[in-house]
C-alpha positions in Angstrom: 22.6 34.6 80.9 20.4 33.7 83.9 18.5 31.2 81.8 21.7 29.6 80.7 22.9 29.1 84.3 19.5 27.8 85.2 19.7 25.2 82.4 23.2 24.2 83.5 22.0 23.9 87.1 19.0 21.7 86.2 21.3 19.5 84.0 23.7 19.0 86.9 20.9 18.2 89.3 19.3 15.7 86.9 22.8 14.1 86.3 23.4 13.8 90.0 20.1 12.2 90.5 20.4 9.8 87.6 20.0 6.2 88.5 22.9 3.8 87.9 21.9 0.9 85.7 23.8 -2.3 85.4 23.4 -5.6 83.6 24.1 -9.2 84.5 27.0 -9.2 82.0 28.4 -6.1 83.7 28.6 -8.0 87.0 30.3 -11.0 85.3 32.9 -8.6 83.7 33.5 -6.8 87.0 34.1 -10.1 88.9 36.5 -11.3 86.2 38.4 -8.1 86.3 38.4 -7.3 90.1 38.2 -10.6 91.9 41.5 -11.2 93.7 42.2 -14.6 92.0 41.9 -12.9 88.6 45.3 -11.3 89.3 46.9 -14.7 89.2 46.5 -14.9 85.4 49.1 -12.1 84.9 51.2 -13.2 87.8 51.4 -16.8 86.4 52.5 -15.3 83.0 55.2 -13.3 84.6 56.4 -16.3 86.6 56.5 -18.4 83.5 58.5 -15.7 81.7 61.1 -15.6 84.4 61.4 -19.4 84.5 61.7 -19.8 80.8 64.3 -17.1 80.7 66.2 -18.9 83.4 66.0 -22.2 81.4 67.4 -20.5 78.3 70.4 -19.3 80.3 71.6 -22.9 80.1 72.5 -22.3 76.4 75.1 -19.7 77.5 78.7 -20.5 78.5 79.2 -21.4 82.2 82.2 -19.7 83.7 83.7 -20.7 87.0 86.6 -19.2 88.8 88.3 -21.6 91.2 91.3 -21.3 93.6 92.7 -23.7 96.1 95.8 -24.1 98.3 96.6 -27.5 99.8 99.1 -29.2 102.0 99.5 -32.9 101.5 101.4 -35.6 103.5 103.1 -37.1 100.5 103.8 -36.2 96.9 104.8 -38.1 93.8 108.5 -38.7 93.6 111.1 -40.6 91.5 113.0 -43.6 92.9 116.3 -42.1 91.7 117.5 -38.5 91.7 117.7 -36.8 88.3 119.6 -33.7 87.4 117.6 -30.4 87.3 114.6 -32.2 88.8 113.6 -31.1 92.3 111.0 -33.0 94.4 107.5 -31.5 94.5 106.5 -29.3 97.4 103.9 -30.6 99.8 102.4 -27.1 99.6 100.5 -26.8 96.3 98.6 -23.8 94.8 96.2 -23.6 91.9 93.8 -20.9 90.4 91.8 -21.8 87.3 89.2 -20.2 85.0 86.8 -23.0 83.7 84.5 -22.4 80.8 81.8 -25.0 79.7 79.7 -24.5 76.6 76.7 -26.7 75.8 76.9 -27.8 72.2 74.1 -30.3 72.0 71.6 -31.8 74.4 68.8 -33.0 72.1 66.7 -29.9 72.6 66.1 -30.5 76.4 66.1 -26.8 77.2 63.6 -26.0 74.4 61.2 -28.8 75.3 61.4 -27.8 79.0 60.5 -24.3 78.0 57.6 -25.7 76.1 56.5 -27.7 79.2 56.7 -24.6 81.3 54.4 -22.7 78.9 52.0 -25.7 78.9 52.0 -25.7 82.7 51.3 -22.0 82.8 48.4 -22.3 80.4 46.9 -25.1 82.6 47.3 -23.0 85.7 45.7 -20.0 84.0 42.8 -22.1 82.9 42.3 -23.3 86.4 42.0 -19.6 87.4 39.4 -19.2 84.7 37.5 -22.2 86.0 37.5 -20.7 89.6 36.3 -17.3 88.3 33.6 -19.0 86.2 32.1 -20.6 89.3 31.5 -17.1 90.8 28.8 -16.6 88.1 26.3 -18.8 90.0 26.7 -16.7 93.2 26.3 -13.5 91.1 23.1 -14.9 89.5 21.6 -15.6 92.9 22.2 -12.1 94.2 21.3 -10.4 90.9 17.9 -12.0 90.6 17.2 -11.5 94.3 17.6 -7.8 93.7 15.4 -8.1 90.6 12.7 -9.8 92.7 12.7 -7.0 95.3 12.6 -4.4 92.6 9.5 -6.1 91.1 7.9 -6.5 94.6 8.5 -2.8 95.2 6.9 -1.8 91.9 3.8 -4.0 92.6 3.4 -2.6 96.2 3.6 1.0 94.8 0.8 0.2 92.4 -1.2 -1.3 95.2 -0.5 1.8 97.3 -1.7 4.1 94.6 -4.9 2.2 94.2 -5.4 2.3 98.0 -4.9 6.1 98.0 -7.6 6.4 95.4 -9.9 4.2 97.3 -9.2 6.0 100.6 -10.3 9.3 99.0 -13.5 7.7 97.8 -14.2 6.2 101.2 -13.5 9.5 102.9 -16.0 11.1 100.7 -18.5 8.3 101.4 -17.9 8.7 105.2 -18.4 12.4 104.9 -21.8 12.0 103.4 -22.8 9.1 105.7 -22.9 6.5 102.9 -20.0 4.5 104.4 -19.1 3.7 108.0 -16.0 5.5 109.4 -14.3 2.1 110.2 -14.0 1.4 106.5 -11.5 4.2 106.1 -9.5 3.0 109.1 -9.2 -0.5 107.6 -7.8 0.9 104.3 -5.4 3.3 106.2 -4.1 0.3 108.2 -3.4 -1.6 105.0 -1.6 1.4 103.7 0.7 1.5 106.7 1.3 -2.2 106.2 2.5 -1.5 102.7 4.8 1.2 104.0 6.3 -1.4 106.3 6.8 -3.8 103.4 8.5 -1.1 101.4 10.9 -0.4 104.2 11.7 -4.1 104.4 12.3 -4.2 100.6 14.5 -1.1 100.8 16.8 -2.8 103.4 16.7 -6.1 101.6 17.8 -4.5 98.3 20.5 -2.6 100.2 21.8 -5.8 101.7 21.8 -7.7 98.3 23.4 -4.8 96.6 26.2 -4.6 99.2 26.8 -8.3 98.8 26.9 -8.0 95.0 29.2 -5.0 95.2 31.5 -7.0 97.5 31.5 -10.0 95.1 32.3 -7.7 92.1 34.5 -5.3 94.0 32.4 -2.4 92.9 30.2 0.3 94.4 26.4 0.4 93.9 24.1 2.9 95.6 20.6 2.1 96.8 19.0 3.6 93.7 20.9 1.3 91.3 18.6 -0.4 88.9 19.4 -3.9 87.6 18.1 -4.6 84.1 16.4 -7.9 83.5 18.5 -10.0 81.0 17.0 -11.3 77.8 17.8 -14.9 76.9 17.7 -16.1 73.4 16.4 -19.5 72.6 19.5 -21.5 71.4 19.2 -24.9 69.8 22.9 -25.7 70.3 23.5 -28.7 72.5 27.3 -28.1 72.8 28.8 -27.5 76.2 31.5 -24.8 76.3 32.5 -24.9 80.0 36.1 -23.8 80.8 36.6 -27.1 82.6 36.7 -28.8 79.2 39.5 -26.6 78.0 41.3 -27.3 81.3 41.1 -31.1 80.6 42.5 -30.6 77.1 45.4 -28.5 78.5 46.1 -31.2 81.1 46.4 -33.8 78.3 48.6 -31.4 76.3 50.9 -31.0 79.3 51.1 -34.8 79.7 52.2 -35.2 76.1 54.9 -32.5 76.4 56.1 -34.2 79.6 56.6 -37.4 77.6 58.6 -35.4 75.1 60.8 -34.2 77.9 61.5 -37.7 79.0 62.5 -38.7 75.5 64.8 -35.8 75.1 66.5 -36.5 78.4 67.8 -39.8 77.0 69.6 -38.2 74.0 73.4 -37.7 74.0 74.8 -34.5 75.4 78.0 -32.8 74.1 79.8 -29.9 75.8 83.0 -28.0 74.9 85.2 -27.0 77.8 88.3 -24.9 78.4 90.5 -24.3 81.4 93.2 -21.7 82.0 95.1 -21.6 85.2 98.2 -20.6 87.2 99.6 -22.8 89.9 102.4 -24.8 91.5 102.8 -27.3 90.0 101.3 -26.7 86.6 100.6 -29.5 84.1 104.2 -30.4 84.1 104.5 -32.3 87.4 108.3 -32.4 87.2 108.6 -28.6 87.2 108.3 -27.6 90.8 107.5 -23.9 90.1 104.5 -21.6 89.4 103.3 -22.0 85.8 100.5 -20.9 83.6 98.6 -23.6 81.8 95.5 -24.3 79.7 93.5 -27.1 78.2 90.5 -27.3 75.8 88.4 -30.3 74.7 85.0 -31.9 74.1 83.0 -34.0 76.4 80.1 -36.3 75.5 77.7 -38.2 77.7 75.0 -40.6 76.7 73.0 -42.8 79.1 72.4 -45.7 76.7 70.5 -47.8 79.2 68.4 -46.6 82.1 66.9 -49.9 83.2 63.6 -48.9 81.5 63.2 -45.9 83.9 62.0 -43.6 81.0 59.5 -46.3 79.8 58.0 -46.5 83.3 57.8 -42.7 83.6 55.9 -42.6 80.3 53.6 -45.3 81.5 52.9 -43.2 84.6 52.0 -40.3 82.4 49.7 -42.5 80.2 47.8 -43.5 83.3 47.6 -39.8 84.3 46.1 -39.1 80.8 43.5 -41.9 81.4 42.6 -40.3 84.8 42.1 -37.0 83.1 39.8 -38.7 80.5 37.7 -40.2 83.2 37.4 -36.9 85.0 36.3 -35.2 81.7 33.8 -38.0 81.1 32.4 -37.7 84.6 32.2 -33.9 84.4 30.2 -34.1 81.1 27.9 -36.7 82.6 27.1 -34.7 85.7 26.8 -31.5 83.6 24.3 -33.1 81.2 22.2 -34.3 84.2 22.2 -30.8 85.6 21.1 -29.4 82.2 18.3 -31.9 82.0 17.1 -30.9 85.5 17.2 -27.2 84.5 15.4 -27.8 81.3 12.6 -29.5 83.2 12.5 -26.6 85.7 12.3 -24.1 83.0 9.4 -25.9 81.2 7.6 -26.2 84.5 8.0 -22.5 85.4 6.9 -21.5 81.9 3.7 -23.5 82.3 3.0 -22.0 85.8 3.5 -18.5 84.3 0.7 -19.1 81.8 -1.6 -20.0 84.6 -0.5 -16.9 86.6 -1.8 -14.7 83.8 -5.2 -16.4 83.8 -5.4 -16.0 87.6 -4.6 -12.3 87.4 -7.3 -11.7 84.8 -9.8 -13.4 87.1 -8.7 -11.5 90.2 -8.9 -8.2 88.3 -12.5 -9.0 87.4 -13.3 -9.8 91.0 -11.7 -6.6 92.3 -13.7 -4.5 89.8 -16.8 -6.2 91.0 -15.8 -5.6 94.7 -15.0 -2.0 93.9 -18.6 -1.4 92.6 -20.1 -3.3 95.6 -18.0 -1.2 98.0 -19.3 2.0 96.4 -22.8 0.8 96.7 -22.4 -0.3 100.3 -23.0 -3.9 99.5 -19.7 -5.1 101.0 -17.3 -3.6 103.6 -13.9 -2.2 103.0 -12.4 -5.3 104.7 -14.0 -7.6 102.2 -12.8 -5.3 99.4 -9.3 -5.4 100.8 -9.3 -9.2 100.8 -9.9 -9.2 97.1 -7.4 -6.4 96.4 -4.8 -8.3 98.4 -5.5 -11.5 96.5 -5.0 -9.6 93.2 -1.7 -8.2 94.2 -0.5 -11.5 95.7 -1.3 -13.0 92.3 0.7 -10.3 90.6 3.6 -10.8 93.0 3.5 -14.6 92.4 3.6 -13.9 88.7 6.7 -11.7 89.0 8.2 -14.3 91.4 7.8 -17.0 88.8 9.1 -14.8 86.1 12.2 -14.0 88.1 12.6 -17.7 88.9 12.4 -18.5 85.2 15.0 -15.9 84.4 17.3 -17.2 87.1 16.8 -20.8 85.9 17.7 -19.7 82.3 20.8 -17.7 83.6 22.0 -20.8 85.6 21.3 -22.9 82.5 23.5 -20.7 80.4 26.2 -20.8 83.1 26.0 -24.6 83.4 26.1 -24.9 79.6 29.0 -22.5 79.3 27.5 -19.9 77.1 
């Protein structure tokens, strides 16, 4: 039983100390989900639903209850008195219930609902465009953290090598083969590495906090960011969300033209009125009466002085403007991609040279290590070569991260 509890305890401890790992795609997904503007997608859909529901209410009967009481200075009268006919009162009263039912309007309500849906899609795509632009900021922070992670790993390797060398020098000092100052030089360098590790710790904390703020998440200081792997893609197609936005804007313009056309079609309504008043429909009966009437009403604006034609021309110009914006966007985007491709090729070439430099520096350090053991050089001279080696390794990692960042930005610019 004790062993069981011990195993459970060790499992819980190891689970608590486990390092959190995240990927670049995780950060993209968190931003898309948690960034405040992301909430607008659902809100716009709700707003559109209410507006379309309101538009469709126009198909239902319109019912109005009216009442009025008036006093007028004169009333209609007959030039001669007639039997059983009394003059109208100057006080008149009327209460009516009016019902209007749309029978035909050329589909204006349906096409306006279609326009509202198109507008909503355009607005939602604008939200997607705004969210997409956050990816570049995420890239900058993500790869800054990757860089400090690599710098830390390199410094720790250098520190381990220094510890080993300090032990060797201490032994040499003990037996009088090496001067005591040699040990102090190496220990001073070790303290310098500790300072750099402290700086890296705070830099990573700052970058992680900024990334957490941007993605509305929580990352602890031990969070490990995984380096993304980019596949070589031969596709030259651009899949940016802005292109979808341009297409939706054109679609919205076409639906707007359809609305204008529908507005010029005839409209037919049925109506009915029931009322009670004095006088009623019979003006010669000066008493309170009930009354009603039913009928049809048609309206058709057969000539609008080319207003609809001009409105459609305005929309056509708007479509041309959208086309020029799309063309300009593609041109600038292609220029960016060309610049990025050149940057990627340049960094790849530099990386190949970095590896050659590291090989040469490692050879020099091995030689300096043997010379230090034999007392041919001082620890300061050895330290110079060791520092050169790890600077070369740091540069190689820096260029590798720069290459990864360039590829990530290339993917974002391309829309993949």
